[in-house]
C-alpha positions in Angstrom: 12.1 -19.6 -47.4 15.7 -20.1 -46.9 15.6 -15.9 -46.9 12.3 -15.4 -44.6 13.7 -17.9 -42.2 17.2 -15.6 -42.0 15.3 -12.7 -41.8 13.3 -14.0 -38.3 16.9 -15.2 -37.4 18.3 -11.4 -37.5 15.2 -10.2 -36.0 15.3 -12.1 -32.7 19.4 -11.6 -32.4 18.4 -8.1 -32.7 15.7 -8.0 -30.3 17.9 -10.2 -28.2 20.7 -7.7 -27.9 18.5 -4.4 -27.7 16.7 -6.1 -24.3 19.7 -6.4 -23.0 22.2 -3.5 -23.9 20.4 -0.4 -24.7 18.7 2.2 -23.0 15.5 3.1 -22.4 13.4 4.6 -25.2 9.9 5.4 -23.6 8.9 5.6 -20.3 7.1 2.1 -20.1 10.5 0.6 -20.3 11.6 2.9 -17.0 12.6 1.0 -14.6 11.5 -0.4 -11.5 14.0 1.6 -9.0 13.3 4.2 -11.0 9.3 4.0 -10.8 9.7 3.7 -7.1 9.5 6.9 -6.3 6.4 7.9 -8.3 4.9 5.3 -6.2 6.4 6.2 -2.6 4.9 9.5 -3.8 1.6 8.4 -4.8 1.0 6.8 -1.5 2.2 9.6 0.7 -0.4 11.4 -1.1 -3.1 8.7 -0.1 -2.5 9.0 3.0 -2.7 12.6 3.2 -6.4 12.1 1.6 -7.3 10.0 4.7 -6.2 12.0 7.2 -8.6 11.4 10.2 -9.4 8.0 9.3 -8.2 4.3 11.3 -5.7 3.7 8.5 -2.7 1.7 7.8 0.1 1.4 5.6 0.7 -2.1 4.4 3.9 -4.2 3.1 5.1 -3.9 0.0 4.4 -6.5 -2.3 6.4 -7.3 -5.1 5.8 -10.1 -8.0 8.1 -11.1 -10.1 7.7 -12.9 -13.7 5.5 -10.8 -15.3 7.3 -10.3 -19.0 8.3 -6.5 -20.3 9.1 -8.1 -23.5 9.0 -11.5 -25.0 12.6 -12.1 -24.2 12.6 -10.3 -21.0 11.5 -10.4 -17.1 10.0 -7.6 -15.0 8.3 -7.4 -11.4 5.4 -5.2 -10.7 6.1 -2.9 -7.3 2.3 -2.4 -5.0 2.0 -0.6 -2.0 -0.3 1.0 -0.3 -2.4 1.1 3.1 -6.3 -0.3 4.8 -8.6 1.9 5.9 -11.3 0.7 8.2 -14.6 2.9 8.0 -18.6 2.1 9.3 -20.3 -0.6 6.8 -21.9 1.2 4.9 -19.8 4.3 3.8 -17.3 3.1 1.8 -18.1 4.7 -1.7 -18.1 8.0 0.2 -14.7 7.5 1.9 -13.6 6.2 -2.0 -15.5 9.9 -3.1 -13.7 11.9 -0.4 -10.3 10.2 -0.9 -10.8 11.1 -4.7 -12.3 14.6 -3.9 -8.6 15.3 -2.1 -6.4 13.7 -4.7 -4.6 16.6 -7.1 -6.5 17.4 -10.4 -4.1 16.3 -12.5 -4.5 12.3 -11.4 -8.5 12.7 -13.0 -9.3 10.3 -9.9 -13.2 9.2 -10.0 -14.8 6.6 -8.4 -17.2 4.1 -10.9 -19.0 1.0 -10.4 -17.6 -1.9 -10.6 -17.8 -5.7 -10.3 -16.9 -5.8 -6.7 -18.4 -2.8 -6.1 -17.2 0.9 -6.0 -13.9 1.5 -7.5 -11.2 4.4 -7.4 -8.9 5.1 -9.9 -6.7 7.6 -10.9 -3.0 8.2 -12.6 -0.2 9.5 -10.5 2.1 9.7 -13.7 5.2 7.7 -15.1 2.5 5.2 -16.0 2.0 4.3 -11.9 -1.8 3.6 -11.6 -4.0 4.1 -8.1 -6.7 1.9 -7.3 -9.3 1.8 -4.5 -11.5 -1.0 -3.8 -14.0 -2.0 -1.3 -12.3 -5.8 0.3 -14.4 -6.7 2.8 -17.4 -4.6 4.5 -15.9 -1.6 6.1 -12.3 -2.0 5.0 -11.1 -0.4 2.0 -7.7 -0.8 0.6 -6.1 2.1 -1.4 -3.1 1.3 -4.0 0.0 2.6 -6.2 1.7 0.2 -8.5 4.2 0.2 -11.1 2.8 -2.4 -13.3 5.7 -4.3 -14.8 9.1 -3.2 -15.1 13.0 -4.0 -15.9 13.9 -4.6 -12.0 17.1 -3.0 -11.7 20.4 -5.3 -11.1 21.2 -3.3 -7.7 18.1 -3.0 -6.9 16.6 -4.1 -3.2 13.9 -4.1 -1.4 13.2 -1.6 1.1 13.4 -2.4 4.7 13.5 0.4 8.2 14.4 -0.1 10.9 12.5 -1.6 13.7 11.2 0.3 15.9 8.8 0.9 19.2 5.3 2.5 18.6 4.2 3.4 22.5 0.6 3.1 21.2 1.3 -0.4 20.8 2.5 -0.9 24.2 -0.4 1.1 25.6 -2.7 -1.4 23.6 -0.7 -4.7 24.8 -1.3 -3.8 28.3 -5.1 -3.2 28.4 -5.4 -6.5 26.5 -3.5 -8.2 29.7 -0.6 -9.0 26.9 3.2 -9.2 27.7 5.1 -7.5 25.2 6.2 -6.0 23.2 6.4 -8.3 20.2 8.9 -8.0 17.0 7.1 -5.1 15.3 7.1 -4.3 11.7 7.7 -0.9 10.1 6.2 0.5 6.9 7.1 4.2 6.3 6.2 7.0 3.1 6.8 10.1 2.4 4.3 13.6 2.8 3.6 15.3 0.5 4.5 18.6 2.3 7.7 16.8 3.5 7.8 14.3 7.1 7.3 10.6 6.8 3.4 8.8 7.6 4.3 5.5 9.7 3.0 2.3 10.6 4.2 0.1 13.5 3.0 -3.3 13.6 2.6 -6.4 15.4 1.6 -10.1 15.8 0.1 -10.0 19.5 -1.0 -13.7 20.1 -4.2 -15.3 20.3 -7.1 -13.9 19.4 -9.0 -12.1 22.9 -11.7 -12.8 23.7 -13.3 -9.0 23.7 -11.5 -6.2 22.3 -13.7 -3.8 25.0 -10.5 -2.7 27.1 -8.7 -0.6 24.3 -12.0 1.5 24.6 -10.8 4.1 27.6 -7.5 5.0 25.8 -8.8 6.7 22.9 -11.6 8.2 20.7 -13.1 5.5 18.5 -13.6 5.5 15.0 -14.5 2.0 14.4 -15.8 -0.4 16.7 -16.8 -4.1 15.7 -16.6 -7.6 17.8 -13.3 -8.5 15.7 -12.3 -4.8 14.7 -11.6 -2.3 15.9 -10.2 1.0 16.0 -9.5 4.5 17.9 -7.1 7.6 17.9 -4.6 8.2 20.5 -4.0 11.9 19.5 -2.9 12.1 15.8 -2.1 8.2 16.2 -4.3 5.7 14.6 -4.0 2.6 16.7 -6.6 -0.5 14.8 -7.0 -3.8 17.1 -8.1 -6.6 13.8 -8.3 -10.4 15.1 -10.6 -11.4 12.1 -7.3 -13.6 11.5 -6.1 -16.4 13.8 -4.0 -13.8 15.6 -4.5 -10.9 17.2 -2.8 -8.0 14.6 -2.1 -4.4 16.6 -0.5 -1.0 14.6 -0.4 2.4 14.9 -0.2 4.8 12.2 1.2 8.0 12.5 0.1 10.3 9.4 1.2 13.5 7.6 -0.6 15.7 9.5 0.6 13.9 12.9 
């Protein structure tokens, strides 16, 4: 019994030392910072795959507290975009996206408990997912899974920017502006950068109809309206307590 106890203590000590001092030996141990370029590239591929739709990049979500090993905490990074489509065409969008992704991602759409689900493998253990989150709204994402966090890792914060299309939408709705904006970017597969500039624009308006003359309508619902003004997709979302406006320029723009 004494020998077994000593052996257990020795193994625990060696495990503790290895977790904190040994370099990674398998891909699953690659750090969050090492996985970020793969995630960013996957999001750029998703943006290119939804060209022509009404979409917006969403802020990255960093969740800490997962367990890489019994003795080491980690974090998961998820990035993605939301796409607005006509109600009933959500599966068709997921299938179009799956067809446009690289062949070696093995993308496919199947049935799940919550509706149609896209799954793909972007490589380096980065998973790509697509699902319906509300009628007419599809969420596409890429996630790292639980990874060790680099000591110097810091969440990227793009510089604030003003999109002229947001200003035009604000004026059409009779809102003063421009409000503080948030910027999310992703690299395009062939070079360049996809970008979403979004902002909260105060309490909900009575109607989004004043936006109709500003571009070609893509989605027209009482509380959600999206249109394209040249290469820019503009979304107005009044489903929450605040009106949200977003202007997105994709990889073809």
